[in-house]
A tleap script that builds the chain and sets N, CA, C and O, in Angstrom:
source leaprc.protein.ff14SB
mol = sequence {
  NMET VAL ARG VAL ASN ASP SER GLN LEU VAL
  MET LEU SER GLU LYS ALA HIE TYR ASP HIE
  SER LEU ALA GLY TYR LEU TYR LYS ARG THR
  ALA ASP SER THR LYS TRP GLN GLN ARG TRP
  PHE VAL LEU TYR GLN ASN LEU LEU PHE TYR
  TYR GLU ASN GLU THR CYS SER ARG PRO SER
  GLY VAL VAL LEU LEU GLU GLY CYS TYR CYS
  ASP ARG LEU ILE THR ALA LYS GLY LYS GLU
  PRO ASP LYS GLN ASN LEU LEU ALA LYS LYS
  VAL TYR LEU HIE TYR ILE SER SER LEU TYR
  LYS CVAL
}
set mol.1.N position { 65.327 66.748 34.224 }
set mol.1.CA position { 64.196 66.556 33.923 }
set mol.1.C position { 63.991 65.270 34.483 }
set mol.1.O position { 64.834 64.395 34.676 }
set mol.2.N position { 62.482 65.250 34.780 }
set mol.2.CA position { 61.831 63.719 35.379 }
set mol.2.C position { 60.419 63.401 34.195 }
set mol.2.O position { 59.350 63.859 33.792 }
set mol.3.N position { 61.035 62.676 34.102 }
set mol.3.CA position { 60.027 61.730 32.704 }
set mol.3.C position { 59.215 60.525 33.928 }
set mol.3.O position { 59.887 59.613 34.407 }
set mol.4.N position { 57.648 60.726 34.316 }
set mol.4.CA position { 56.857 60.088 34.801 }
set mol.4.C position { 55.422 59.644 33.428 }
set mol.4.O position { 55.513 60.189 32.329 }
set mol.5.N position { 54.675 59.024 33.605 }
set mol.5.CA position { 53.629 58.452 32.943 }
set mol.5.C position { 52.771 58.854 33.698 }
set mol.5.O position { 53.022 59.384 34.780 }
set mol.6.N position { 51.385 58.622 33.141 }
set mol.6.CA position { 50.361 58.683 34.003 }
set mol.6.C position { 49.840 57.845 35.031 }
set mol.6.O position { 49.257 58.146 36.072 }
set mol.7.N position { 50.329 56.122 34.287 }
set mol.7.CA position { 49.889 55.069 35.201 }
set mol.7.C position { 50.995 55.809 36.495 }
set mol.7.O position { 50.493 56.230 37.537 }
set mol.8.N position { 52.207 55.869 36.297 }
set mol.8.CA position { 53.198 56.163 37.369 }
set mol.8.C position { 52.453 57.262 38.052 }
set mol.8.O position { 52.406 57.058 39.265 }
set mol.9.N position { 51.757 58.539 37.616 }
set mol.9.CA position { 51.211 59.245 38.187 }
set mol.9.C position { 50.444 58.752 39.397 }
set mol.9.O position { 50.767 58.622 40.578 }
set mol.10.N position { 49.058 58.464 38.570 }
set mol.10.CA position { 47.758 57.525 39.377 }
set mol.10.C position { 47.995 56.886 40.661 }
set mol.10.O position { 47.408 57.100 41.721 }
set mol.11.N position { 49.031 55.992 40.391 }
set mol.11.CA position { 50.059 54.993 41.215 }
set mol.11.C position { 50.638 55.951 42.455 }
set mol.11.O position { 50.941 55.563 43.583 }
set mol.12.N position { 50.688 56.958 42.066 }
set mol.12.CA position { 51.389 57.356 43.437 }
set mol.12.C position { 50.451 57.774 44.054 }
set mol.12.O position { 50.015 57.223 45.066 }
set mol.13.N position { 49.771 59.298 43.311 }
set mol.13.CA position { 49.016 59.497 43.900 }
set mol.13.C position { 47.505 58.579 44.603 }
set mol.13.O position { 46.752 59.147 45.394 }
set mol.14.N position { 47.344 57.550 44.279 }
set mol.14.CA position { 46.442 56.804 45.160 }
set mol.14.C position { 47.254 56.531 46.704 }
set mol.14.O position { 46.694 56.676 47.791 }
set mol.15.N position { 48.532 56.152 46.538 }
set mol.15.CA position { 49.504 55.786 47.807 }
set mol.15.C position { 49.652 57.283 48.720 }
set mol.15.O position { 50.062 57.589 49.840 }
set mol.16.N position { 49.057 58.006 47.520 }
set mol.16.CA position { 49.363 58.977 48.636 }
set mol.16.C position { 48.490 58.824 49.228 }
set mol.16.O position { 48.496 58.313 50.348 }
set mol.17.N position { 47.237 59.344 48.461 }
set mol.17.CA position { 45.916 59.508 49.734 }
set mol.17.C position { 46.066 58.473 51.331 }
set mol.17.O position { 45.593 58.605 52.459 }
set mol.18.N position { 46.674 57.788 50.893 }
set mol.18.CA position { 47.319 56.511 52.531 }
set mol.18.C position { 47.999 56.980 53.411 }
set mol.18.O position { 47.612 57.240 54.550 }
set mol.19.N position { 49.525 57.199 52.788 }
set mol.19.CA position { 49.929 57.611 52.967 }
set mol.19.C position { 50.559 59.209 53.045 }
set mol.19.O position { 51.390 59.426 52.163 }
set mol.20.N position { 50.377 59.970 53.657 }
set mol.20.CA position { 50.832 61.466 52.856 }
set mol.20.C position { 51.087 62.211 54.389 }
set mol.20.O position { 50.469 62.185 55.454 }
set mol.21.N position { 52.703 63.088 53.768 }
set mol.21.CA position { 52.282 63.866 55.224 }
set mol.21.C position { 51.557 65.188 56.062 }
set mol.21.O position { 51.422 65.557 57.228 }
set mol.22.N position { 51.136 65.708 54.502 }
set mol.22.CA position { 49.999 66.381 54.901 }
set mol.22.C position { 48.655 66.686 53.944 }
set mol.22.O position { 48.842 66.359 52.772 }
set mol.23.N position { 47.404 67.222 54.215 }
set mol.23.CA position { 46.498 67.430 53.463 }
set mol.23.C position { 45.353 68.650 53.054 }
set mol.23.O position { 44.902 68.032 52.090 }
set mol.24.N position { 45.126 69.008 53.057 }
set mol.24.CA position { 43.749 69.943 53.209 }
set mol.24.C position { 43.535 70.781 51.709 }
set mol.24.O position { 44.146 70.608 50.654 }
set mol.25.N position { 42.413 71.767 52.036 }
set mol.25.CA position { 42.491 72.489 50.700 }
set mol.25.C position { 42.990 73.990 51.472 }
set mol.25.O position { 43.102 74.578 52.548 }
set mol.26.N position { 43.252 74.108 49.443 }
set mol.26.CA position { 44.133 75.620 48.997 }
set mol.26.C position { 43.546 76.007 48.200 }
set mol.26.O position { 42.468 75.509 47.873 }
set mol.27.N position { 44.143 77.155 47.562 }
set mol.27.CA position { 43.475 77.746 46.608 }
set mol.27.C position { 44.750 78.008 45.670 }
set mol.27.O position { 45.868 78.361 46.045 }
set mol.28.N position { 44.278 77.729 44.245 }
set mol.28.CA position { 44.830 77.985 43.492 }
set mol.28.C position { 44.994 78.818 41.992 }
set mol.28.O position { 44.823 77.901 41.189 }
set mol.29.N position { 45.149 79.619 41.475 }
set mol.29.CA position { 45.060 80.034 40.581 }
set mol.29.C position { 44.907 79.357 39.188 }
set mol.29.O position { 45.482 78.366 38.736 }
set mol.30.N position { 43.999 80.146 38.654 }
set mol.30.CA position { 43.611 79.329 37.568 }
set mol.30.C position { 44.215 79.788 36.267 }
set mol.30.O position { 44.953 80.771 36.201 }
set mol.31.N position { 43.825 78.926 35.073 }
set mol.31.CA position { 45.738 78.902 34.135 }
set mol.31.C position { 45.077 80.780 34.013 }
set mol.31.O position { 45.664 81.343 34.937 }
set mol.32.N position { 44.385 81.583 33.462 }
set mol.32.CA position { 44.564 82.306 32.867 }
set mol.32.C position { 44.691 83.839 34.309 }
set mol.32.O position { 44.431 85.031 34.148 }
set mol.33.N position { 45.190 83.102 35.610 }
set mol.33.CA position { 45.763 83.790 36.682 }
set mol.33.C position { 44.686 85.237 37.235 }
set mol.33.O position { 44.902 86.299 37.818 }
set mol.34.N position { 43.257 84.418 36.562 }
set mol.34.CA position { 42.913 86.057 36.882 }
set mol.34.C position { 41.733 85.192 38.391 }
set mol.34.O position { 40.973 85.926 39.022 }
set mol.35.N position { 41.799 83.868 38.668 }
set mol.35.CA position { 40.758 83.920 39.478 }
set mol.35.C position { 41.403 82.343 40.503 }
set mol.35.O position { 42.271 81.510 40.241 }
set mol.36.N position { 40.481 82.519 41.686 }
set mol.36.CA position { 41.708 81.358 42.765 }
set mol.36.C position { 40.113 80.431 42.731 }
set mol.36.O position { 39.027 81.000 42.846 }
set mol.37.N position { 40.307 78.629 42.513 }
set mol.37.CA position { 40.103 77.424 43.297 }
set mol.37.C position { 40.139 76.854 44.035 }
set mol.37.O position { 41.192 76.321 44.385 }
set mol.38.N position { 39.279 76.722 44.495 }
set mol.38.CA position { 39.943 76.051 46.045 }
set mol.38.C position { 39.763 74.422 45.633 }
set mol.38.O position { 38.781 73.759 45.300 }
set mol.39.N position { 41.233 74.091 45.824 }
set mol.39.CA position { 41.236 72.315 45.336 }
set mol.39.C position { 41.829 71.500 46.737 }
set mol.39.O position { 42.486 71.908 47.695 }
set mol.40.N position { 41.349 70.335 46.431 }
set mol.40.CA position { 42.069 69.451 47.750 }
set mol.40.C position { 43.688 69.325 47.127 }
set mol.40.O position { 44.018 69.036 45.976 }
set mol.41.N position { 44.478 69.614 48.189 }
set mol.41.CA position { 45.704 69.124 48.224 }
set mol.41.C position { 46.659 68.164 49.240 }
set mol.41.O position { 46.825 68.169 50.459 }
set mol.42.N position { 47.110 67.482 48.333 }
set mol.42.CA position { 48.502 65.701 49.916 }
set mol.42.C position { 49.774 66.227 48.863 }
set mol.42.O position { 50.125 66.271 47.684 }
set mol.43.N position { 50.081 66.508 49.966 }
set mol.43.CA position { 51.633 65.958 50.383 }
set mol.43.C position { 51.951 64.879 50.125 }
set mol.43.O position { 51.394 63.970 50.740 }
set mol.44.N position { 52.739 64.632 49.343 }
set mol.44.CA position { 53.323 63.179 49.519 }
set mol.44.C position { 54.869 63.246 49.048 }
set mol.44.O position { 55.118 63.528 47.876 }
set mol.45.N position { 55.667 63.044 49.761 }
set mol.45.CA position { 57.046 62.936 49.814 }
set mol.45.C position { 57.648 64.310 49.195 }
set mol.45.O position { 57.935 65.132 50.065 }
set mol.46.N position { 57.905 64.735 47.797 }
set mol.46.CA position { 58.353 65.853 47.402 }
set mol.46.C position { 56.964 66.554 46.760 }
set mol.46.O position { 56.697 67.725 47.029 }
set mol.47.N position { 56.041 65.683 45.829 }
set mol.47.CA position { 55.285 65.868 44.871 }
set mol.47.C position { 53.545 66.745 45.936 }
set mol.47.O position { 53.142 65.984 46.816 }
set mol.48.N position { 53.088 67.503 45.871 }
set mol.48.CA position { 52.154 68.151 45.179 }
set mol.48.C position { 51.109 67.641 44.939 }
set mol.48.O position { 50.968 68.136 43.821 }
set mol.49.N position { 49.982 66.867 45.115 }
set mol.49.CA position { 49.083 66.488 44.238 }
set mol.49.C position { 47.706 67.544 44.504 }
set mol.49.O position { 47.208 67.939 45.559 }
set mol.50.N position { 47.392 67.767 43.280 }
set mol.50.CA position { 46.007 68.568 43.669 }
set mol.50.C position { 44.696 68.107 43.146 }
set mol.50.O position { 44.687 67.304 42.214 }
set mol.51.N position { 43.344 68.638 43.776 }
set mol.51.CA position { 42.612 67.634 42.974 }
set mol.51.C position { 41.342 68.366 43.152 }
set mol.51.O position { 41.084 69.071 44.128 }
set mol.52.N position { 40.392 68.104 41.916 }
set mol.52.CA position { 38.637 68.945 42.750 }
set mol.52.C position { 38.193 69.092 43.286 }
set mol.52.O position { 37.360 69.996 43.349 }
set mol.53.N position { 38.479 68.208 44.128 }
set mol.53.CA position { 37.675 67.927 45.814 }
set mol.53.C position { 38.332 66.801 46.279 }
set mol.53.O position { 38.972 66.010 45.586 }
set mol.54.N position { 38.119 66.743 47.712 }
set mol.54.CA position { 38.417 65.612 48.635 }
set mol.54.C position { 38.589 64.037 48.251 }
set mol.54.O position { 39.424 63.226 48.652 }
set mol.55.N position { 37.345 63.864 47.194 }
set mol.55.CA position { 36.632 62.780 47.429 }
set mol.55.C position { 37.436 62.126 45.405 }
set mol.55.O position { 37.640 61.032 44.880 }
set mol.56.N position { 37.557 63.135 45.115 }
set mol.56.CA position { 38.706 61.826 43.635 }
set mol.56.C position { 39.448 61.577 43.787 }
set mol.56.O position { 40.243 62.220 44.474 }
set mol.57.N position { 39.692 60.470 43.246 }
set mol.57.CA position { 40.353 59.706 43.232 }
set mol.57.C position { 41.573 59.559 41.933 }
set mol.57.O position { 42.330 58.605 42.114 }
set mol.58.N position { 41.824 60.325 40.755 }
set mol.58.CA position { 42.234 61.117 40.042 }
set mol.58.C position { 42.713 62.479 40.033 }
set mol.58.O position { 41.806 63.287 39.836 }
set mol.59.N position { 43.715 62.918 40.166 }
set mol.59.CA position { 44.638 64.452 40.700 }
set mol.59.C position { 43.965 64.841 39.391 }
set mol.59.O position { 43.353 64.208 38.531 }
set mol.60.N position { 44.360 66.334 39.586 }
set mol.60.CA position { 44.235 66.880 38.464 }
set mol.60.C position { 45.474 67.424 38.056 }
set mol.60.O position { 45.601 67.998 36.974 }
set mol.61.N position { 46.400 67.272 38.869 }
set mol.61.CA position { 47.425 67.816 38.924 }
set mol.61.C position { 48.610 67.378 39.216 }
set mol.61.O position { 48.385 66.197 39.481 }
set mol.62.N position { 49.825 67.564 39.355 }
set mol.62.CA position { 51.095 67.544 40.286 }
set mol.62.C position { 51.968 68.456 39.874 }
set mol.62.O position { 52.213 68.740 38.701 }
set mol.63.N position { 52.784 69.252 41.530 }
set mol.63.CA position { 54.146 70.078 41.381 }
set mol.63.C position { 54.980 69.370 42.042 }
set mol.63.O position { 54.633 68.645 42.975 }
set mol.64.N position { 56.233 69.504 41.618 }
set mol.64.CA position { 57.057 68.903 41.373 }
set mol.64.C position { 57.977 69.907 42.670 }
set mol.64.O position { 58.484 70.981 42.344 }
set mol.65.N position { 58.084 69.362 44.143 }
set mol.65.CA position { 58.168 70.430 44.918 }
set mol.65.C position { 60.327 70.437 45.259 }
set mol.65.O position { 60.891 70.994 46.201 }
set mol.66.N position { 60.909 69.732 44.264 }
set mol.66.CA position { 62.131 70.091 44.352 }
set mol.66.C position { 62.801 71.210 44.323 }
set mol.66.O position { 62.422 72.011 43.469 }
set mol.67.N position { 63.746 71.546 45.037 }
set mol.67.CA position { 64.103 73.161 44.730 }
set mol.67.C position { 62.912 73.985 45.241 }
set mol.67.O position { 63.390 75.118 45.294 }
set mol.68.N position { 62.165 74.033 45.479 }
set mol.68.CA position { 60.997 74.803 46.208 }
set mol.68.C position { 61.328 74.893 47.381 }
set mol.68.O position { 62.135 74.066 47.803 }
set mol.69.N position { 60.715 76.109 48.435 }
set mol.69.CA position { 60.710 77.068 49.162 }
set mol.69.C position { 59.312 77.736 49.020 }
set mol.69.O position { 58.724 78.341 48.124 }
set mol.70.N position { 59.010 77.320 50.435 }
set mol.70.CA position { 57.712 78.682 51.177 }
set mol.70.C position { 58.227 79.498 51.822 }
set mol.70.O position { 59.292 79.521 52.440 }
set mol.71.N position { 57.078 80.529 51.607 }
set mol.71.CA position { 57.303 81.752 52.044 }
set mol.71.C position { 55.878 82.748 52.829 }
set mol.71.O position { 54.909 83.130 52.173 }
set mol.72.N position { 56.045 82.985 54.166 }
set mol.72.CA position { 54.588 83.354 54.784 }
set mol.72.C position { 54.232 84.874 53.976 }
set mol.72.O position { 54.887 85.912 54.071 }
set mol.73.N position { 53.072 84.655 53.219 }
set mol.73.CA position { 52.575 85.658 52.754 }
set mol.73.C position { 52.090 86.554 53.502 }
set mol.73.O position { 51.198 86.135 54.240 }
set mol.74.N position { 52.449 88.130 53.640 }
set mol.74.CA position { 51.914 89.057 54.685 }
set mol.74.C position { 50.610 89.556 53.837 }
set mol.74.O position { 50.627 90.145 52.756 }
set mol.75.N position { 50.012 89.351 54.244 }
set mol.75.CA position { 48.395 90.345 53.778 }
set mol.75.C position { 47.850 91.520 54.685 }
set mol.75.O position { 47.749 91.390 55.905 }
set mol.76.N position { 47.555 92.510 54.106 }
set mol.76.CA position { 46.835 93.531 54.969 }
set mol.76.C position { 46.005 93.609 55.767 }
set mol.76.O position { 45.118 93.667 54.915 }
set mol.77.N position { 45.535 93.658 56.562 }
set mol.77.CA position { 44.743 93.261 57.761 }
set mol.77.C position { 43.062 93.396 56.807 }
set mol.77.O position { 42.754 94.296 56.026 }
set mol.78.N position { 42.402 92.451 57.123 }
set mol.78.CA position { 41.366 92.218 56.955 }
set mol.78.C position { 41.041 91.408 55.332 }
set mol.78.O position { 40.078 90.785 54.884 }
set mol.79.N position { 42.232 91.757 54.848 }
set mol.79.CA position { 42.473 91.339 53.090 }
set mol.79.C position { 42.295 89.935 52.924 }
set mol.79.O position { 42.769 89.217 53.804 }
set mol.80.N position { 41.690 89.396 51.943 }
set mol.80.CA position { 42.059 88.367 51.158 }
set mol.80.C position { 43.520 88.176 50.387 }
set mol.80.O position { 44.007 89.018 49.633 }
set mol.81.N position { 44.013 87.122 50.669 }
set mol.81.CA position { 45.480 87.293 49.214 }
set mol.81.C position { 45.056 87.556 47.540 }
set mol.81.O position { 45.854 88.318 46.994 }
set mol.82.N position { 44.067 87.112 46.740 }
set mol.82.CA position { 43.227 87.106 45.743 }
set mol.82.C position { 42.263 88.211 45.768 }
set mol.82.O position { 41.224 88.186 45.108 }
set mol.83.N position { 42.678 89.368 46.679 }
set mol.83.CA position { 42.192 90.971 46.333 }
set mol.83.C position { 42.779 91.822 46.509 }
set mol.83.O position { 42.381 92.971 46.701 }
set mol.84.N position { 44.344 91.252 46.466 }
set mol.84.CA position { 45.377 92.504 46.324 }
set mol.84.C position { 45.962 91.899 45.503 }
set mol.84.O position { 45.643 90.793 45.068 }
set mol.85.N position { 47.340 92.867 45.039 }
set mol.85.CA position { 48.157 92.343 43.807 }
set mol.85.C position { 49.988 91.533 44.674 }
set mol.85.O position { 50.932 92.031 45.287 }
set mol.86.N position { 49.682 90.367 44.292 }
set mol.86.CA position { 50.480 89.472 44.617 }
set mol.86.C position { 52.118 89.668 43.416 }
set mol.86.O position { 52.017 90.139 42.283 }
set mol.87.N position { 52.983 89.362 43.803 }
set mol.87.CA position { 54.242 89.001 43.726 }
set mol.87.C position { 54.548 87.132 43.731 }
set mol.87.O position { 53.981 86.286 44.422 }
set mol.88.N position { 55.658 86.943 42.678 }
set mol.88.CA position { 55.934 85.849 42.894 }
set mol.88.C position { 57.265 85.620 42.365 }
set mol.88.O position { 57.453 86.180 41.285 }
set mol.89.N position { 58.086 85.057 42.751 }
set mol.89.CA position { 59.090 84.414 42.166 }
set mol.89.C position { 58.982 83.304 41.681 }
set mol.89.O position { 59.390 83.146 40.530 }
set mol.90.N position { 58.374 82.137 42.438 }
set mol.90.CA position { 58.019 80.504 41.624 }
set mol.90.C position { 56.934 81.187 40.479 }
set mol.90.O position { 56.725 82.353 40.146 }
set mol.91.N position { 56.312 79.789 40.016 }
set mol.91.CA position { 55.461 79.879 38.518 }
set mol.91.C position { 54.233 78.986 39.637 }
set mol.91.O position { 53.073 79.229 39.305 }
set mol.92.N position { 54.336 78.261 40.565 }
set mol.92.CA position { 53.195 78.111 41.655 }
set mol.92.C position { 52.810 78.947 42.670 }
set mol.92.O position { 53.660 78.986 43.560 }
set mol.93.N position { 52.000 79.520 42.839 }
set mol.93.CA position { 51.025 80.612 43.322 }
set mol.93.C position { 50.099 80.114 44.384 }
set mol.93.O position { 49.035 80.727 44.291 }
set mol.94.N position { 50.084 79.150 45.462 }
set mol.94.CA position { 48.762 79.038 46.409 }
set mol.94.C position { 48.387 79.612 47.358 }
set mol.94.O position { 49.358 80.053 47.972 }
set mol.95.N position { 47.443 79.856 47.832 }
set mol.95.CA position { 48.082 80.612 49.783 }
set mol.95.C position { 46.914 79.711 50.063 }
set mol.95.O position { 46.150 79.202 49.242 }
set mol.96.N position { 46.912 79.600 51.458 }
set mol.96.CA position { 46.516 78.257 52.464 }
set mol.96.C position { 44.788 78.878 53.572 }
set mol.96.O position { 44.778 79.639 54.540 }
set mol.97.N position { 43.959 78.391 53.108 }
set mol.97.CA position { 42.804 78.527 53.929 }
set mol.97.C position { 42.369 77.893 55.323 }
set mol.97.O position { 41.946 78.403 56.360 }
set mol.98.N position { 42.767 75.944 54.760 }
set mol.98.CA position { 43.328 75.708 56.075 }
set mol.98.C position { 43.434 75.101 55.589 }
set mol.98.O position { 42.761 74.878 54.583 }
set mol.99.N position { 44.776 74.147 56.194 }
set mol.99.CA position { 46.027 73.036 55.717 }
set mol.99.C position { 46.138 71.994 56.974 }
set mol.99.O position { 47.153 72.247 57.623 }
set mol.100.N position { 45.454 70.989 57.462 }
set mol.100.CA position { 46.243 70.171 58.873 }
set mol.100.C position { 46.849 69.132 58.571 }
set mol.100.O position { 46.810 68.659 57.435 }
set mol.101.N position { 47.529 68.600 59.582 }
set mol.101.CA position { 48.477 67.955 59.403 }
set mol.101.C position { 47.578 66.410 59.533 }
set mol.101.O position { 46.980 66.506 60.605 }
set mol.102.N position { 47.325 65.390 59.057 }
set mol.102.CA position { 46.866 64.136 58.480 }
set mol.102.C position { 47.384 62.586 59.976 }
set mol.102.O position { 47.113 61.405 59.760 }
savepdb mol mol.pdb
quit
């Protein structure tokens, strides 16, 4: 179990804006899992911060990536992931529209 408070997350988030590995827009499932929302994501060490958009300074949330892995999602030709039935082994399911190294 990792315990952090809001001020620590904000400090890490500010550092992530300037010292990140990757940043870009991803689509995040809504809480009720019916829609996808585009969010700005920033990867900093083993933390994946997400924001409403690129200009927001306070994160909407953070995902601790310790023990996680990525798999490529194979989609039917011409279909978007949100229009297919997706199965996930992890709680967090995102798909990439574009992600670039900065």
